[in-house]
Steps between C-alpha positions, in 0.01 A plus 500: 500500500773649715506809277154602634563448868485875556187704416485674172656850525175673391322361810782562742265724702319182603818298545576315821871562446697619797675769294411858579347731242829683467682176425237401247553828316875466510658438153710218643219312671204564272442233240265704283434849371153535653559420867273713725542612859274357763165675529466734795256393769162672489311566820127557486286657766134428536292794605214726403553637148529873473180667381499653156558871475185540291262748672195345661167664423390443860793707625401806298349778714128530427496876526770549234304300242204736521568649156616176338315411181441171324528472125155530342595241240606254770179550693288463186678178405468352849133592538420365153661169592302489824172552316583230243605259774175549689288490184606139437393396849156656544150400401375840387532877512369532855754249624783683325396835644475344845858371476630834380318667788658259748846567358444875524377464858826333600696784344276763660571380854872541437457842338305626802757363743783668311319835473416503872861423589628781279244741642602421856868525409463839334275661762535522875122520533354267235128530442257221429183584310180408682261657248422327175532787252853603605601133484347471153689810386821347629436185295417709193825696530765332715428131439451550125824695476691242706378208287444648155713814505207740460179590686161380385294737288182553703286400796123481469215423739201303389179699478276197541681311778645670804750224566666506156804701393705481182862561406549579131817413312495613137816313400568207736859382498400135539294494179722699264658191347218250550305392192166345597325271248147582392349200673643632829403864456347510848834423662659781701864439582475797736354254748863484607479871589167448674667242723768752597237760592297248699806393700593860583144582609483190719834587657386855576181376663252567217383154389347503153441292190704638209450404135631625166288589197588602146345839421662607169415815307620658177784686667617224732433151361671336801310701763431295812280560804595353838170460684512508881197373691542571869371279777220627717726534805710763320196715423378471858839615631507790258164614635644513853770745388250748358 
């Protein structure tokens, strides 16, 4: 037993021997080929970890992303997944359209906020539209281009009802890659777009009820009409400006 009084040479780093590391490595004092020097002491400091160098999307200047574009394939995939997710959790077509409208409304409030900020940043004297038709033209052109990369195709006014206006989109981006089953032919996924328009109108001070309707023709099978039905207060205010 006396032969094993000292620790095995391979574990000399954990030895309680009084010999220094230099003496342990010495050919005359070392009893084995694999003696190791004592491990250096490691000091640790506790503090806040350094943030990653990855750029944060919230730190990007809003004005420099004005011309940034999102992949159409990525948007189509994401929107398709959203529609399928909601379809499994609704009781019918009306409920699905209502949820798409609500989702679009949430997006529309953020789009309006961003566009107003950019307008005020770019102009020393920003202008806010107080008449309905100029505001509608801005939605037809600026909002459509900001969200979908192109303006809408037309604006129409109802002949029968004074409080109804329509925005026509012959090839809606949101429905390009959506296949609707025959038993749900009345579904309009552009209810998402209608929600965006309704949010922008509410934010500009023109409260209205906005709905989406499929109006296909031979040339444009995906043609969609965004129907805007203004509240009575908007018409009364428009009369005061005449």
